[in-house]
C-alpha positions, 0 to 999 in steps of 0.5 A: 500500500502506498503512503498517504501524502497530504499537503496543507496550504495555509496563510499565516497562523490564523485560527482557521489555519490552526484548526485545520492543522489540529484536525489533520493531526488528529485524523492522522494520529487516530483514524490513520494510525495504521498507515504511513502518512506524510503531512506537509504544511506550506504557509503561502505567505512565506512561500508564495511560489509553491502556492502559485505552482499549485494554483492555490486560490484560497486557504486553507487548501488540502491536497491529497496527492497519494494514493490516487485519486488526487483530491483537493479540499478548500475551506472548512477542514474542521470535521475528521469524518467529512475529510476522511470521506471526501479524501477517500481515506483510509485507502482500501487494502 
């Protein structure tokens, strides 16, 4: 099974960004504990080039690049169950 690769794009240390980070860490630690996961957090204010490369128009934006299918979630990242559903996680064995 391939590693779960997630990229979270935020704009500074805002309450929405902190909530998104907290939700994702909780999801990885609790719901995806049996899987190899990689979470990268990119602050678009500190690294605008990465945001431009990925065509990030709003934050927070979460991208699941692996396993396929590719998924992009924009906006409210406060519900673990909603995220698992939309990201099609955990991956099937």
